[in-house]
mmCIF entry with sequence, helices, sheets and N, C-alpha, C, O atoms, coordinates in Angstrom:
data_MODEL
# 
_entry.id   MODEL 
# 
_entity.id                         1 
_entity.type                       polymer 
_entity.pdbx_number_of_molecules   1 
# 
_entity_poly.entity_id                      1 
_entity_poly.type                           'polypeptide(L)' 
_entity_poly.nstd_linkage                   no 
_entity_poly.nstd_monomer                   no 
_entity_poly.pdbx_seq_one_letter_code       MTLLQRFMQEEDALGTVELILIIVVLVGLVAIFKKQLVSLVNNILAKITKQSNSI 
_entity_poly.pdbx_seq_one_letter_code_can   MTLLQRFMQEEDALGTVELILIIVVLVGLVAIFKKQLVSLVNNILAKITKQSNSI 
_entity_poly.pdbx_strand_id                 A 
# 
loop_
_entity_poly_seq.entity_id 
_entity_poly_seq.num 
_entity_poly_seq.mon_id 
_entity_poly_seq.hetero 
1 1  MET n 
1 2  THR n 
1 3  LEU n 
1 4  LEU n 
1 5  GLN n 
1 6  ARG n 
1 7  PHE n 
1 8  MET n 
1 9  GLN n 
1 10 GLU n 
1 11 GLU n 
1 12 ASP n 
1 13 ALA n 
1 14 LEU n 
1 15 GLY n 
1 16 THR n 
1 17 VAL n 
1 18 GLU n 
1 19 LEU n 
1 20 ILE n 
1 21 LEU n 
1 22 ILE n 
1 23 ILE n 
1 24 VAL n 
1 25 VAL n 
1 26 LEU n 
1 27 VAL n 
1 28 GLY n 
1 29 LEU n 
1 30 VAL n 
1 31 ALA n 
1 32 ILE n 
1 33 PHE n 
1 34 LYS n 
1 35 LYS n 
1 36 GLN n 
1 37 LEU n 
1 38 VAL n 
1 39 SER n 
1 40 LEU n 
1 41 VAL n 
1 42 ASN n 
1 43 ASN n 
1 44 ILE n 
1 45 LEU n 
1 46 ALA n 
1 47 LYS n 
1 48 ILE n 
1 49 THR n 
1 50 LYS n 
1 51 GLN n 
1 52 SER n 
1 53 ASN n 
1 54 SER n 
1 55 ILE n 
# 
_struct_asym.id          A 
_struct_asym.entity_id   1 
# 
loop_
_struct_conf.conf_type_id 
_struct_conf.id 
_struct_conf.pdbx_PDB_helix_id 
_struct_conf.beg_label_comp_id 
_struct_conf.beg_label_asym_id 
_struct_conf.beg_label_seq_id 
_struct_conf.pdbx_beg_PDB_ins_code 
_struct_conf.end_label_comp_id 
_struct_conf.end_label_asym_id 
_struct_conf.end_label_seq_id 
_struct_conf.pdbx_end_PDB_ins_code 
_struct_conf.beg_auth_comp_id 
_struct_conf.beg_auth_asym_id 
_struct_conf.beg_auth_seq_id 
_struct_conf.end_auth_comp_id 
_struct_conf.end_auth_asym_id 
_struct_conf.end_auth_seq_id 
_struct_conf.pdbx_PDB_helix_class 
_struct_conf.details 
_struct_conf.pdbx_PDB_helix_length 
HELX_P HELX_P1 AA1 LEU A 3  ? GLN A 9  ? LEU A 3  GLN A 9  1 ? 7  
HELX_P HELX_P2 AA2 ASP A 12 ? ILE A 32 ? ASP A 12 ILE A 32 1 ? 21 
HELX_P HELX_P3 AA3 LYS A 34 ? ASN A 53 ? LYS A 34 ASN A 53 1 ? 20 
# 
_struct_conf_type.id          HELX_P 
_struct_conf_type.criteria    ? 
_struct_conf_type.reference   ? 
# 
loop_
_atom_site.group_PDB 
_atom_site.id 
_atom_site.type_symbol 
_atom_site.label_atom_id 
_atom_site.label_alt_id 
_atom_site.label_comp_id 
_atom_site.label_asym_id 
_atom_site.label_entity_id 
_atom_site.label_seq_id 
_atom_site.pdbx_PDB_ins_code 
_atom_site.Cartn_x 
_atom_site.Cartn_y 
_atom_site.Cartn_z 
_atom_site.occupancy 
_atom_site.B_iso_or_equiv 
_atom_site.pdbx_formal_charge 
_atom_site.auth_seq_id 
_atom_site.auth_comp_id 
_atom_site.auth_asym_id 
_atom_site.auth_atom_id 
_atom_site.pdbx_PDB_model_num 
ATOM 1   N N  . MET A 1 1  ? 50.031 182.306 67.638  1.00 0.00 ? 1  MET A N  1 
ATOM 2   C CA . MET A 1 1  ? 50.326 182.031 69.033  1.00 0.00 ? 1  MET A CA 1 
ATOM 3   C C  . MET A 1 1  ? 50.072 180.554 69.323  1.00 0.00 ? 1  MET A C  1 
ATOM 4   O O  . MET A 1 1  ? 49.179 179.922 68.759  1.00 0.00 ? 1  MET A O  1 
ATOM 5   N N  . THR A 1 2  ? 50.865 180.060 70.189  1.00 0.00 ? 2  THR A N  1 
ATOM 6   C CA . THR A 1 2  ? 50.640 178.673 70.567  1.00 0.00 ? 2  THR A CA 1 
ATOM 7   C C  . THR A 1 2  ? 49.519 178.602 71.598  1.00 0.00 ? 2  THR A C  1 
ATOM 8   O O  . THR A 1 2  ? 49.113 179.609 72.177  1.00 0.00 ? 2  THR A O  1 
ATOM 9   N N  . LEU A 1 3  ? 49.050 177.431 71.800  1.00 0.00 ? 3  LEU A N  1 
ATOM 10  C CA . LEU A 1 3  ? 47.955 177.209 72.743  1.00 0.00 ? 3  LEU A CA 1 
ATOM 11  C C  . LEU A 1 3  ? 48.360 177.622 74.159  1.00 0.00 ? 3  LEU A C  1 
ATOM 12  O O  . LEU A 1 3  ? 47.552 178.198 74.888  1.00 0.00 ? 3  LEU A O  1 
ATOM 13  N N  . LEU A 1 4  ? 49.583 177.338 74.548  1.00 0.00 ? 4  LEU A N  1 
ATOM 14  C CA . LEU A 1 4  ? 50.058 177.687 75.887  1.00 0.00 ? 4  LEU A CA 1 
ATOM 15  C C  . LEU A 1 4  ? 50.125 179.198 76.071  1.00 0.00 ? 4  LEU A C  1 
ATOM 16  O O  . LEU A 1 4  ? 49.753 179.701 77.132  1.00 0.00 ? 4  LEU A O  1 
ATOM 17  N N  . GLN A 1 5  ? 50.585 179.929 75.071  1.00 0.00 ? 5  GLN A N  1 
ATOM 18  C CA . GLN A 1 5  ? 50.662 181.391 75.174  1.00 0.00 ? 5  GLN A CA 1 
ATOM 19  C C  . GLN A 1 5  ? 49.270 181.999 75.287  1.00 0.00 ? 5  GLN A C  1 
ATOM 20  O O  . GLN A 1 5  ? 49.059 182.918 76.079  1.00 0.00 ? 5  GLN A O  1 
ATOM 21  N N  . ARG A 1 6  ? 48.324 181.499 74.508  1.00 0.00 ? 6  ARG A N  1 
ATOM 22  C CA . ARG A 1 6  ? 46.950 182.012 74.600  1.00 0.00 ? 6  ARG A CA 1 
ATOM 23  C C  . ARG A 1 6  ? 46.349 181.711 75.964  1.00 0.00 ? 6  ARG A C  1 
ATOM 24  O O  . ARG A 1 6  ? 45.632 182.537 76.528  1.00 0.00 ? 6  ARG A O  1 
ATOM 25  N N  . PHE A 1 7  ? 46.643 180.526 76.493  1.00 0.00 ? 7  PHE A N  1 
ATOM 26  C CA . PHE A 1 7  ? 46.128 180.159 77.810  1.00 0.00 ? 7  PHE A CA 1 
ATOM 27  C C  . PHE A 1 7  ? 46.700 181.074 78.891  1.00 0.00 ? 7  PHE A C  1 
ATOM 28  O O  . PHE A 1 7  ? 45.976 181.473 79.803  1.00 0.00 ? 7  PHE A O  1 
ATOM 29  N N  . MET A 1 8  ? 47.976 181.408 78.805  1.00 0.00 ? 8  MET A N  1 
ATOM 30  C CA . MET A 1 8  ? 48.613 182.262 79.808  1.00 0.00 ? 8  MET A CA 1 
ATOM 31  C C  . MET A 1 8  ? 48.085 183.696 79.744  1.00 0.00 ? 8  MET A C  1 
ATOM 32  O O  . MET A 1 8  ? 48.076 184.391 80.760  1.00 0.00 ? 8  MET A O  1 
ATOM 33  N N  . GLN A 1 9  ? 47.648 184.149 78.570  1.00 0.00 ? 9  GLN A N  1 
ATOM 34  C CA . GLN A 1 9  ? 47.147 185.510 78.420  1.00 0.00 ? 9  GLN A CA 1 
ATOM 35  C C  . GLN A 1 9  ? 45.652 185.611 78.705  1.00 0.00 ? 9  GLN A C  1 
ATOM 36  O O  . GLN A 1 9  ? 45.116 186.715 78.808  1.00 0.00 ? 9  GLN A O  1 
ATOM 37  N N  . GLU A 1 10 ? 44.993 184.505 78.829  1.00 0.00 ? 10 GLU A N  1 
ATOM 38  C CA . GLU A 1 10 ? 43.556 184.488 79.102  1.00 0.00 ? 10 GLU A CA 1 
ATOM 39  C C  . GLU A 1 10 ? 43.306 184.972 80.522  1.00 0.00 ? 10 GLU A C  1 
ATOM 40  O O  . GLU A 1 10 ? 43.912 184.464 81.465  1.00 0.00 ? 10 GLU A O  1 
ATOM 41  N N  . GLU A 1 11 ? 42.425 185.944 80.684  1.00 0.00 ? 11 GLU A N  1 
ATOM 42  C CA . GLU A 1 11 ? 42.143 186.503 82.005  1.00 0.00 ? 11 GLU A CA 1 
ATOM 43  C C  . GLU A 1 11 ? 40.658 186.435 82.345  1.00 0.00 ? 11 GLU A C  1 
ATOM 44  O O  . GLU A 1 11 ? 40.229 187.089 83.296  1.00 0.00 ? 11 GLU A O  1 
ATOM 45  N N  . ASP A 1 12 ? 39.874 185.682 81.617  1.00 0.00 ? 12 ASP A N  1 
ATOM 46  C CA . ASP A 1 12 ? 38.439 185.601 81.871  1.00 0.00 ? 12 ASP A CA 1 
ATOM 47  C C  . ASP A 1 12 ? 38.134 184.961 83.223  1.00 0.00 ? 12 ASP A C  1 
ATOM 48  O O  . ASP A 1 12 ? 37.155 185.328 83.873  1.00 0.00 ? 12 ASP A O  1 
ATOM 49  N N  . ALA A 1 13 ? 38.946 184.025 83.642  1.00 0.00 ? 13 ALA A N  1 
ATOM 50  C CA . ALA A 1 13 ? 38.677 183.316 84.891  1.00 0.00 ? 13 ALA A CA 1 
ATOM 51  C C  . ALA A 1 13 ? 38.987 184.158 86.122  1.00 0.00 ? 13 ALA A C  1 
ATOM 52  O O  . ALA A 1 13 ? 38.547 183.813 87.219  1.00 0.00 ? 13 ALA A O  1 
ATOM 53  N N  . LEU A 1 14 ? 39.725 185.241 85.974  1.00 0.00 ? 14 LEU A N  1 
ATOM 54  C CA . LEU A 1 14 ? 40.068 186.059 87.135  1.00 0.00 ? 14 LEU A CA 1 
ATOM 55  C C  . LEU A 1 14 ? 38.825 186.649 87.778  1.00 0.00 ? 14 LEU A C  1 
ATOM 56  O O  . LEU A 1 14 ? 38.754 186.725 89.005  1.00 0.00 ? 14 LEU A O  1 
ATOM 57  N N  . GLY A 1 15 ? 37.858 187.063 87.001  1.00 0.00 ? 15 GLY A N  1 
ATOM 58  C CA . GLY A 1 15 ? 36.624 187.599 87.560  1.00 0.00 ? 15 GLY A CA 1 
ATOM 59  C C  . GLY A 1 15 ? 35.886 186.559 88.374  1.00 0.00 ? 15 GLY A C  1 
ATOM 60  O O  . GLY A 1 15 ? 35.312 186.875 89.415  1.00 0.00 ? 15 GLY A O  1 
ATOM 61  N N  . THR A 1 16 ? 35.896 185.329 87.912  1.00 0.00 ? 16 THR A N  1 
ATOM 62  C CA . THR A 1 16 ? 35.239 184.245 88.632  1.00 0.00 ? 16 THR A CA 1 
ATOM 63  C C  . THR A 1 16 ? 35.937 183.976 89.959  1.00 0.00 ? 16 THR A C  1 
ATOM 64  O O  . THR A 1 16 ? 35.279 183.792 90.983  1.00 0.00 ? 16 THR A O  1 
ATOM 65  N N  . VAL A 1 17 ? 37.250 183.954 89.943  1.00 0.00 ? 17 VAL A N  1 
ATOM 66  C CA . VAL A 1 17 ? 38.011 183.716 91.173  1.00 0.00 ? 17 VAL A CA 1 
ATOM 67  C C  . VAL A 1 17 ? 37.753 184.836 92.175  1.00 0.00 ? 17 VAL A C  1 
ATOM 68  O O  . VAL A 1 17 ? 37.562 184.571 93.361  1.00 0.00 ? 17 VAL A O  1 
ATOM 69  N N  . GLU A 1 18 ? 37.746 186.069 91.716  1.00 0.00 ? 18 GLU A N  1 
ATOM 70  C CA . GLU A 1 18 ? 37.486 187.200 92.604  1.00 0.00 ? 18 GLU A CA 1 
ATOM 71  C C  . GLU A 1 18 ? 36.086 187.106 93.202  1.00 0.00 ? 18 GLU A C  1 
ATOM 72  O O  . GLU A 1 18 ? 35.900 187.361 94.392  1.00 0.00 ? 18 GLU A O  1 
ATOM 73  N N  . LEU A 1 19 ? 35.111 186.744 92.390  1.00 0.00 ? 19 LEU A N  1 
ATOM 74  C CA . LEU A 1 19 ? 33.737 186.610 92.873  1.00 0.00 ? 19 LEU A CA 1 
ATOM 75  C C  . LEU A 1 19 ? 33.632 185.507 93.925  1.00 0.00 ? 19 LEU A C  1 
ATOM 76  O O  . LEU A 1 19 ? 32.959 185.683 94.941  1.00 0.00 ? 19 LEU A O  1 
ATOM 77  N N  . ILE A 1 20 ? 34.280 184.392 93.693  1.00 0.00 ? 20 ILE A N  1 
ATOM 78  C CA . ILE A 1 20 ? 34.259 183.295 94.662  1.00 0.00 ? 20 ILE A CA 1 
ATOM 79  C C  . ILE A 1 20 ? 34.917 183.724 95.967  1.00 0.00 ? 20 ILE A C  1 
ATOM 80  O O  . ILE A 1 20 ? 34.417 183.394 97.042  1.00 0.00 ? 20 ILE A O  1 
ATOM 81  N N  . LEU A 1 21 ? 36.028 184.451 95.894  1.00 0.00 ? 21 LEU A N  1 
ATOM 82  C CA . LEU A 1 21 ? 36.692 184.919 97.111  1.00 0.00 ? 21 LEU A CA 1 
ATOM 83  C C  . LEU A 1 21 ? 35.812 185.884 97.891  1.00 0.00 ? 21 LEU A C  1 
ATOM 84  O O  . LEU A 1 21 ? 35.772 185.819 99.120  1.00 0.00 ? 21 LEU A O  1 
ATOM 85  N N  . ILE A 1 22 ? 35.114 186.767 97.212  1.00 0.00 ? 22 ILE A N  1 
ATOM 86  C CA . ILE A 1 22 ? 34.208 187.700 97.881  1.00 0.00 ? 22 ILE A CA 1 
ATOM 87  C C  . ILE A 1 22 ? 33.089 186.936 98.578  1.00 0.00 ? 22 ILE A C  1 
ATOM 88  O O  . ILE A 1 22 ? 32.741 187.246 99.717  1.00 0.00 ? 22 ILE A O  1 
ATOM 89  N N  . ILE A 1 23 ? 32.528 185.946 97.906  1.00 0.00 ? 23 ILE A N  1 
ATOM 90  C CA . ILE A 1 23 ? 31.453 185.146 98.503  1.00 0.00 ? 23 ILE A CA 1 
ATOM 91  C C  . ILE A 1 23 ? 31.962 184.402 99.733  1.00 0.00 ? 23 ILE A C  1 
ATOM 92  O O  . ILE A 1 23 ? 31.265 184.336 100.746 1.00 0.00 ? 23 ILE A O  1 
ATOM 93  N N  . VAL A 1 24 ? 33.163 183.844 99.657  1.00 0.00 ? 24 VAL A N  1 
ATOM 94  C CA . VAL A 1 24 ? 33.736 183.121 100.798 1.00 0.00 ? 24 VAL A CA 1 
ATOM 95  C C  . VAL A 1 24 ? 33.933 184.059 101.983 1.00 0.00 ? 24 VAL A C  1 
ATOM 96  O O  . VAL A 1 24 ? 33.644 183.688 103.120 1.00 0.00 ? 24 VAL A O  1 
ATOM 97  N N  . VAL A 1 25 ? 34.420 185.267 101.728 1.00 0.00 ? 25 VAL A N  1 
ATOM 98  C CA . VAL A 1 25 ? 34.616 186.240 102.808 1.00 0.00 ? 25 VAL A CA 1 
ATOM 99  C C  . VAL A 1 25 ? 33.278 186.625 103.425 1.00 0.00 ? 25 VAL A C  1 
ATOM 100 O O  . VAL A 1 25 ? 33.164 186.700 104.649 1.00 0.00 ? 25 VAL A O  1 
ATOM 101 N N  . LEU A 1 26 ? 32.267 186.871 102.601 1.00 0.00 ? 26 LEU A N  1 
ATOM 102 C CA . LEU A 1 26 ? 30.952 187.237 103.128 1.00 0.00 ? 26 LEU A CA 1 
ATOM 103 C C  . LEU A 1 26 ? 30.338 186.115 103.957 1.00 0.00 ? 26 LEU A C  1 
ATOM 104 O O  . LEU A 1 26 ? 29.767 186.371 105.017 1.00 0.00 ? 26 LEU A O  1 
ATOM 105 N N  . VAL A 1 27 ? 30.450 184.887 103.490 1.00 0.00 ? 27 VAL A N  1 
ATOM 106 C CA . VAL A 1 27 ? 29.927 183.750 104.247 1.00 0.00 ? 27 VAL A CA 1 
ATOM 107 C C  . VAL A 1 27 ? 30.678 183.619 105.573 1.00 0.00 ? 27 VAL A C  1 
ATOM 108 O O  . VAL A 1 27 ? 30.072 183.318 106.601 1.00 0.00 ? 27 VAL A O  1 
ATOM 109 N N  . GLY A 1 28 ? 31.979 183.841 105.553 1.00 0.00 ? 28 GLY A N  1 
ATOM 110 C CA . GLY A 1 28 ? 32.762 183.796 106.784 1.00 0.00 ? 28 GLY A CA 1 
ATOM 111 C C  . GLY A 1 28 ? 32.336 184.860 107.773 1.00 0.00 ? 28 GLY A C  1 
ATOM 112 O O  . GLY A 1 28 ? 32.224 184.591 108.969 1.00 0.00 ? 28 GLY A O  1 
ATOM 113 N N  . LEU A 1 29 ? 32.095 186.076 107.280 1.00 0.00 ? 29 LEU A N  1 
ATOM 114 C CA . LEU A 1 29 ? 31.647 187.153 108.164 1.00 0.00 ? 29 LEU A CA 1 
ATOM 115 C C  . LEU A 1 29 ? 30.279 186.852 108.759 1.00 0.00 ? 29 LEU A C  1 
ATOM 116 O O  . LEU A 1 29 ? 30.039 187.115 109.937 1.00 0.00 ? 29 LEU A O  1 
ATOM 117 N N  . VAL A 1 30 ? 29.391 186.305 107.953 1.00 0.00 ? 30 VAL A N  1 
ATOM 118 C CA . VAL A 1 30 ? 28.065 185.942 108.462 1.00 0.00 ? 30 VAL A CA 1 
ATOM 119 C C  . VAL A 1 30 ? 28.198 184.860 109.528 1.00 0.00 ? 30 VAL A C  1 
ATOM 120 O O  . VAL A 1 30 ? 27.510 184.910 110.548 1.00 0.00 ? 30 VAL A O  1 
ATOM 121 N N  . ALA A 1 31 ? 29.066 183.894 109.308 1.00 0.00 ? 31 ALA A N  1 
ATOM 122 C CA . ALA A 1 31 ? 29.253 182.827 110.293 1.00 0.00 ? 31 ALA A CA 1 
ATOM 123 C C  . ALA A 1 31 ? 29.829 183.377 111.593 1.00 0.00 ? 31 ALA A C  1 
ATOM 124 O O  . ALA A 1 31 ? 29.429 182.953 112.678 1.00 0.00 ? 31 ALA A O  1 
ATOM 125 N N  . ILE A 1 32 ? 30.758 184.310 111.491 1.00 0.00 ? 32 ILE A N  1 
ATOM 126 C CA . ILE A 1 32 ? 31.385 184.878 112.687 1.00 0.00 ? 32 ILE A CA 1 
ATOM 127 C C  . ILE A 1 32 ? 30.396 185.728 113.473 1.00 0.00 ? 32 ILE A C  1 
ATOM 128 O O  . ILE A 1 32 ? 30.329 185.630 114.698 1.00 0.00 ? 32 ILE A O  1 
ATOM 129 N N  . PHE A 1 33 ? 29.630 186.560 112.777 1.00 0.00 ? 33 PHE A N  1 
ATOM 130 C CA . PHE A 1 33 ? 28.748 187.516 113.440 1.00 0.00 ? 33 PHE A CA 1 
ATOM 131 C C  . PHE A 1 33 ? 27.281 187.085 113.415 1.00 0.00 ? 33 PHE A C  1 
ATOM 132 O O  . PHE A 1 33 ? 26.389 187.933 113.424 1.00 0.00 ? 33 PHE A O  1 
ATOM 133 N N  . LYS A 1 34 ? 27.029 185.792 113.384 1.00 0.00 ? 34 LYS A N  1 
ATOM 134 C CA . LYS A 1 34 ? 25.659 185.293 113.257 1.00 0.00 ? 34 LYS A CA 1 
ATOM 135 C C  . LYS A 1 34 ? 24.766 185.759 114.401 1.00 0.00 ? 34 LYS A C  1 
ATOM 136 O O  . LYS A 1 34 ? 23.654 186.229 114.162 1.00 0.00 ? 34 LYS A O  1 
ATOM 137 N N  . LYS A 1 35 ? 25.235 185.635 115.635 1.00 0.00 ? 35 LYS A N  1 
ATOM 138 C CA . LYS A 1 35 ? 24.416 186.028 116.785 1.00 0.00 ? 35 LYS A CA 1 
ATOM 139 C C  . LYS A 1 35 ? 24.062 187.515 116.727 1.00 0.00 ? 35 LYS A C  1 
ATOM 140 O O  . LYS A 1 35 ? 22.917 187.898 116.964 1.00 0.00 ? 35 LYS A O  1 
ATOM 141 N N  . GLN A 1 36 ? 25.049 188.340 116.412 1.00 0.00 ? 36 GLN A N  1 
ATOM 142 C CA . GLN A 1 36 ? 24.809 189.777 116.357 1.00 0.00 ? 36 GLN A CA 1 
ATOM 143 C C  . GLN A 1 36 ? 23.835 190.130 115.239 1.00 0.00 ? 36 GLN A C  1 
ATOM 144 O O  . GLN A 1 36 ? 22.976 190.993 115.417 1.00 0.00 ? 36 GLN A O  1 
ATOM 145 N N  . LEU A 1 37 ? 23.962 189.474 114.091 1.00 0.00 ? 37 LEU A N  1 
ATOM 146 C CA . LEU A 1 37 ? 23.069 189.756 112.971 1.00 0.00 ? 37 LEU A CA 1 
ATOM 147 C C  . LEU A 1 37 ? 21.638 189.323 113.280 1.00 0.00 ? 37 LEU A C  1 
ATOM 148 O O  . LEU A 1 37 ? 20.688 190.038 112.958 1.00 0.00 ? 37 LEU A O  1 
ATOM 149 N N  . VAL A 1 38 ? 21.483 188.164 113.899 1.00 0.00 ? 38 VAL A N  1 
ATOM 150 C CA . VAL A 1 38 ? 20.146 187.689 114.256 1.00 0.00 ? 38 VAL A CA 1 
ATOM 151 C C  . VAL A 1 38 ? 19.516 188.635 115.268 1.00 0.00 ? 38 VAL A C  1 
ATOM 152 O O  . VAL A 1 38 ? 18.336 188.970 115.160 1.00 0.00 ? 38 VAL A O  1 
ATOM 153 N N  . SER A 1 39 ? 20.296 189.062 116.244 1.00 0.00 ? 39 SER A N  1 
ATOM 154 C CA . SER A 1 39 ? 19.794 189.994 117.256 1.00 0.00 ? 39 SER A CA 1 
ATOM 155 C C  . SER A 1 39 ? 19.385 191.321 116.620 1.00 0.00 ? 39 SER A C  1 
ATOM 156 O O  . SER A 1 39 ? 18.342 191.877 116.961 1.00 0.00 ? 39 SER A O  1 
ATOM 157 N N  . LEU A 1 40 ? 20.194 191.823 115.708 1.00 0.00 ? 40 LEU A N  1 
ATOM 158 C CA . LEU A 1 40 ? 19.890 193.086 115.034 1.00 0.00 ? 40 LEU A CA 1 
ATOM 159 C C  . LEU A 1 40 ? 18.596 192.980 114.237 1.00 0.00 ? 40 LEU A C  1 
ATOM 160 O O  . LEU A 1 40 ? 17.744 193.865 114.317 1.00 0.00 ? 40 LEU A O  1 
ATOM 161 N N  . VAL A 1 41 ? 18.444 191.913 113.474 1.00 0.00 ? 41 VAL A N  1 
ATOM 162 C CA . VAL A 1 41 ? 17.238 191.733 112.661 1.00 0.00 ? 41 VAL A CA 1 
ATOM 163 C C  . VAL A 1 41 ? 16.010 191.581 113.557 1.00 0.00 ? 41 VAL A C  1 
ATOM 164 O O  . VAL A 1 41 ? 14.955 192.141 113.261 1.00 0.00 ? 41 VAL A O  1 
ATOM 165 N N  . ASN A 1 42 ? 16.140 190.831 114.644 1.00 0.00 ? 42 ASN A N  1 
ATOM 166 C CA . ASN A 1 42 ? 15.012 190.673 115.565 1.00 0.00 ? 42 ASN A CA 1 
ATOM 167 C C  . ASN A 1 42 ? 14.614 192.003 116.185 1.00 0.00 ? 42 ASN A C  1 
ATOM 168 O O  . ASN A 1 42 ? 13.423 192.288 116.315 1.00 0.00 ? 42 ASN A O  1 
ATOM 169 N N  . ASN A 1 43 ? 15.587 192.822 116.570 1.00 0.00 ? 43 ASN A N  1 
ATOM 170 C CA . ASN A 1 43 ? 15.285 194.142 117.136 1.00 0.00 ? 43 ASN A CA 1 
ATOM 171 C C  . ASN A 1 43 ? 14.580 195.036 116.122 1.00 0.00 ? 43 ASN A C  1 
ATOM 172 O O  . ASN A 1 43 ? 13.625 195.733 116.462 1.00 0.00 ? 43 ASN A O  1 
ATOM 173 N N  . ILE A 1 44 ? 15.046 195.014 114.895 1.00 0.00 ? 44 ILE A N  1 
ATOM 174 C CA . ILE A 1 44 ? 14.428 195.841 113.848 1.00 0.00 ? 44 ILE A CA 1 
ATOM 175 C C  . ILE A 1 44 ? 12.992 195.390 113.601 1.00 0.00 ? 44 ILE A C  1 
ATOM 176 O O  . ILE A 1 44 ? 12.087 196.219 113.507 1.00 0.00 ? 44 ILE A O  1 
ATOM 177 N N  . LEU A 1 45 ? 12.782 194.080 113.496 1.00 0.00 ? 45 LEU A N  1 
ATOM 178 C CA . LEU A 1 45 ? 11.426 193.574 113.267 1.00 0.00 ? 45 LEU A CA 1 
ATOM 179 C C  . LEU A 1 45 ? 10.513 193.866 114.452 1.00 0.00 ? 45 LEU A C  1 
ATOM 180 O O  . LEU A 1 45 ? 9.330  194.149 114.264 1.00 0.00 ? 45 LEU A O  1 
ATOM 181 N N  . ALA A 1 46 ? 11.045 193.802 115.666 1.00 0.00 ? 46 ALA A N  1 
ATOM 182 C CA . ALA A 1 46 ? 10.239 194.122 116.849 1.00 0.00 ? 46 ALA A CA 1 
ATOM 183 C C  . ALA A 1 46 ? 9.826  195.586 116.835 1.00 0.00 ? 46 ALA A C  1 
ATOM 184 O O  . ALA A 1 46 ? 8.686  195.910 117.167 1.00 0.00 ? 46 ALA A O  1 
ATOM 185 N N  . LYS A 1 47 ? 10.736 196.470 116.455 1.00 0.00 ? 47 LYS A N  1 
ATOM 186 C CA . LYS A 1 47 ? 10.408 197.900 116.376 1.00 0.00 ? 47 LYS A CA 1 
ATOM 187 C C  . LYS A 1 47 ? 9.354  198.157 115.300 1.00 0.00 ? 47 LYS A C  1 
ATOM 188 O O  . LYS A 1 47 ? 8.430  198.945 115.503 1.00 0.00 ? 47 LYS A O  1 
ATOM 189 N N  . ILE A 1 48 ? 9.498  197.497 114.169 1.00 0.00 ? 48 ILE A N  1 
ATOM 190 C CA . ILE A 1 48 ? 8.523  197.673 113.089 1.00 0.00 ? 48 ILE A CA 1 
ATOM 191 C C  . ILE A 1 48 ? 7.148  197.202 113.551 1.00 0.00 ? 48 ILE A C  1 
ATOM 192 O O  . ILE A 1 48 ? 6.146  197.877 113.314 1.00 0.00 ? 48 ILE A O  1 
ATOM 193 N N  . THR A 1 49 ? 7.099  196.053 114.205 1.00 0.00 ? 49 THR A N  1 
ATOM 194 C CA . THR A 1 49 ? 5.822  195.523 114.697 1.00 0.00 ? 49 THR A CA 1 
ATOM 195 C C  . THR A 1 49 ? 5.217  196.450 115.739 1.00 0.00 ? 49 THR A C  1 
ATOM 196 O O  . THR A 1 49 ? 4.016  196.722 115.707 1.00 0.00 ? 49 THR A O  1 
ATOM 197 N N  . LYS A 1 50 ? 6.032  196.933 116.657 1.00 0.00 ? 50 LYS A N  1 
ATOM 198 C CA . LYS A 1 50 ? 5.555  197.830 117.712 1.00 0.00 ? 50 LYS A CA 1 
ATOM 199 C C  . LYS A 1 50 ? 5.009  199.127 117.122 1.00 0.00 ? 50 LYS A C  1 
ATOM 200 O O  . LYS A 1 50 ? 3.955  199.605 117.540 1.00 0.00 ? 50 LYS A O  1 
ATOM 201 N N  . GLN A 1 51 ? 5.723  199.696 116.155 1.00 0.00 ? 51 GLN A N  1 
ATOM 202 C CA . GLN A 1 51 ? 5.293  200.955 115.557 1.00 0.00 ? 51 GLN A CA 1 
ATOM 203 C C  . GLN A 1 51 ? 4.087  200.757 114.644 1.00 0.00 ? 51 GLN A C  1 
ATOM 204 O O  . GLN A 1 51 ? 3.273  201.670 114.501 1.00 0.00 ? 51 GLN A O  1 
ATOM 205 N N  . SER A 1 52 ? 3.957  199.600 114.033 1.00 0.00 ? 52 SER A N  1 
ATOM 206 C CA . SER A 1 52 ? 2.795  199.370 113.168 1.00 0.00 ? 52 SER A CA 1 
ATOM 207 C C  . SER A 1 52 ? 1.528  199.203 113.995 1.00 0.00 ? 52 SER A C  1 
ATOM 208 O O  . SER A 1 52 ? 0.436  199.502 113.511 1.00 0.00 ? 52 SER A O  1 
ATOM 209 N N  . ASN A 1 53 ? 1.650  198.739 115.213 1.00 0.00 ? 53 ASN A N  1 
ATOM 210 C CA . ASN A 1 53 ? 0.491  198.615 116.096 1.00 0.00 ? 53 ASN A CA 1 
ATOM 211 C C  . ASN A 1 53 ? -0.013 199.976 116.554 1.00 0.00 ? 53 ASN A C  1 
ATOM 212 O O  . ASN A 1 53 ? -1.190 200.116 116.886 1.00 0.00 ? 53 ASN A O  1 
ATOM 213 N N  . SER A 1 54 ? 0.853  200.977 116.576 1.00 0.00 ? 54 SER A N  1 
ATOM 214 C CA . SER A 1 54 ? 0.446  202.303 117.050 1.00 0.00 ? 54 SER A CA 1 
ATOM 215 C C  . SER A 1 54 ? -0.226 203.132 115.959 1.00 0.00 ? 54 SER A C  1 
ATOM 216 O O  . SER A 1 54 ? -0.767 204.200 116.242 1.00 0.00 ? 54 SER A O  1 
ATOM 217 N N  . ILE A 1 55 ? -0.197 202.665 114.745 1.00 0.00 ? 55 ILE A N  1 
ATOM 218 C CA . ILE A 1 55 ? -0.791 203.433 113.636 1.00 0.00 ? 55 ILE A CA 1 
ATOM 219 C C  . ILE A 1 55 ? -2.286 203.226 113.602 1.00 0.00 ? 55 ILE A C  1 
ATOM 220 O O  . ILE A 1 55 ? -2.968 203.785 112.744 1.00 0.00 ? 55 ILE A O  1 
# 
């Protein structure tokens, strides 16, 4: 096989591209929903703190 044919059949980089796209989508979602996520985490931590004081 020629070098060009082997290069065209190589699929190792596809996993890397897919992983990068997933990371980009996740970062985008976090950026879009940042306020809601911060509020959710704060509420959960407040509940944990409140319930731990009652024990």
